[in-house]
N, C-alpha and C positions, 0 to 999 in steps of 0.2 A: 473306816479304812478300806474295806473292800471296794466301797463305791469310789474312793479316791484312786485306788489302784486301777479300777476299771476305767475311771475317767482318764487316768494317765495313759492306759493302754489305748483308749479311744483317741486320746490327743496325739499319740505317736503314730497312729495308723495312717492318717492322711499324709504325714511327712514321709512315712515309709513308702507309701504308694507313689508319691512324687519322686522320691529318690530312686525307686525301682524303675519308674517310667524313664527317668533321665538316663539311668544306666542302660536301659534297653535302646534308647535313642543313640547313645554313644556307641553301642555295639553295632547298631544298624548301619551307621555311616560307613565304617571301613568295609563292611560286607558288600556294599554296592560295588566296590572295585573288584570283587571276586567274580563278577559276571563275565563270561567269555568274551562278549562283544566289547565290553568296556576295556578289558585287559588288552585285547587286540588293538583297540584304538589307541590306548595309552602307549603300548609298545611301539606302535607305528609312529605316533607323534613324537615320542621321546627319542627314538633312534635316528630320526632324520629331520629334526627341526620342524615338526608338525606336518611333514609330508608323508604320505603312505609309503610303506615299504614296497619294493618291486613285486614281491610275491602277492601282495594284496591289491595291486593296482588293477584297474579294469583293463580288459584286452582291447582297448580302442585302436592303438596303432597297428596291432596284428590284424584286426579286422579290416582296417583301411588298406594295409598293404595287400591283404588277400583280395580286396575289392579291386585294387589296381591291376593285379595279375589277371583278373577276369574281364577287364575293360576291353583289351584288344583281342577278344575271343575269336573273331572271324579270321584274324591274321595268324594262322597257326603254323604255316610252313615257312621256314627260312631259306631252304635250298633243296633242290633235287639234282643229283648228278649220277652219271654212269661212268665207271672206270673200267679199263681192261685189266688183264691179269698182271700187268706190270705197274699198275697204279696210274696210268696215263689217262687223261680226260678224253672222253668221247662225246659226252653231252653234259651240259651244266646250265642250270637256271637258278639265279639267286634273286630273292625277293625283298631284301632289305639291305641296309648299309653295314651289317656286321662285318663283312669282308668287302670293302669298297673297291679294291683294285683286283685285276686278274691275277697279279702276282700273289696277293694275300690269299685269294681263293685257291690257287693251285697248291700253295704251301699247306693250307688247311686240308685239302683233299689228300695230299700225300701223307699227312699225319693220320688222318682217318683210315687210309688204306693200310698203313703200317700197323695200326692198332687192331684192325678187324680182319685182314685177309687170311689169317691163320687160325682164327677162332671159330667155334661152332655156334656162338651166341648170335642172337638177332638184334640185340640192343647194345649200344655203347654210349658212354658219357665222356665228352671231351670238350675242353675249353668252355665249360658252362653250358653246353648244348646237349640235347638228346638226339641220338642218331639211331635209326633203324635201317637194316640193310638185308640184302638177299643176294646170293651168288647164283649164276647160271653159266655153266661151262667156263668160258673165259671172260665173263662179265661180272661186275659188282654194281648193284643198284642201291642208291642211298637216298633217304629222305631225312631232312634235318629240321628239328624244332627247338623251341626254347627248353630250358632246364625244367620248367614246371608243366610242360606240355604232356598231354595224355598219350602214353605210348601206344595204346590201342587205336587212337585216331591216326597217329602217324603210320601205324602198321596197315591200317585200312587203305591209306593212300599208296603205300608201297605195294600192297597186293594188287590194287587196281592197276597201277603202272605195269607191274609184271604181267598180269593176265591180259591187259590190252596189247602189250608188245607181243605176247605169246600168240594172240589171235592174228595180229598184223603180220608177224613173221612166220606164220604157220608152224608154230611150235619149234622154231629154230632160233631161240633167243641166244645168239652168239655174236661175236664181234663182226664177222664178215657180213652176215645178213643185216645186222643193225646198220653198218656203214653204208650198205646199199640202199637203205630206206631211212636215212637220217632225217630227211624232211618230215616224213610221216611220224617219226619218233618225237620230234619237237611238237608236232601238231597234237599228238596224244597227250604230252605233258601239259600243253596249254588248255586242253579240254578238262584235265583233272584239277589243275591249280592255276589260278589267275591272280597275280599280285600278292601271293601268299595266302589267298582265300581258297578253301577247298570247294570246288564246284561240283565234282562228281566222284563217286566211289564205286560205281557199278560199271565194270568193263564193257558189258553189252551196250549200255547207254553211251559210253565213250565212243565205241566203234560206230554207233549210229550217228553220233554228232560229227564225226569226221568222214561221214559218207562211205563207210565200209559195210559191205555185206558179209556177214560171218556165215559162210557156207563152204561147200567143198570145191568151189571154183578156184583155179590157180590164181596166185597173187598177181600175175602179169595181166590178167583180164581187168583188174580194177586196182591198179597200184597207186599208192600215195604219191609217188613221184610224178605221175601224169597229172594228178589233181593239183599238186603244188606247182608244177610247171605252168599249167594253165592260169593259175592265180597270179603267179609271178609276171606272166606276160601281160595280164590285165592291169596289174599295178604299174608296170613299166610304161605302158601306153598312156595310162591316166596321168602319170607324172610328166610325160613329154608334151601333153596337150597345153 
């Protein structure tokens, strides 16, 4: 009898082992779904027909849009203009088709002036554009870039423009002296920016490029008007040939 009982115990042992292994396998299957990655994939697939949820999507479009903003990196300046204390245009250069007509440009300039002429800030955001500006006596100088443009880069252009005019006008950056040397002011702007591309941000280099000698000699000894008048005469005679 003991042997039979022992044999019975031994006979049940393999069956018990098989049954125990089967139970372990059955328990193991649902535990696989408890894995964080699997649950995330399951939730993403179940919530949107097999497509990943927006939060789990890769940042491809954002990277491509960021790449697009960096493509035209050379063309950083959209406009440069100088207004008087009444918001009237004295000088303006636009480098793209954001404001294609003179009427649209002047409306934009008036809006910019109304937003900035009573504030102490140096940066403004208007109509999806970044604007940096500086005032001097009865003048307001503006440099305009896109909404994602680096303000420091725009500010470097503005400072170069102001310092170049300051040299040219012998520290009299005001409406009267600017109007008397408007040709030279346009030449300064063209040396700093060409077609929206920043060429120079060093005022001393700008002055050298427009054939100015930055010294203590009076402006009349080497005025921009004389240089421009000579150039205009040469252009006129070349066109008449």
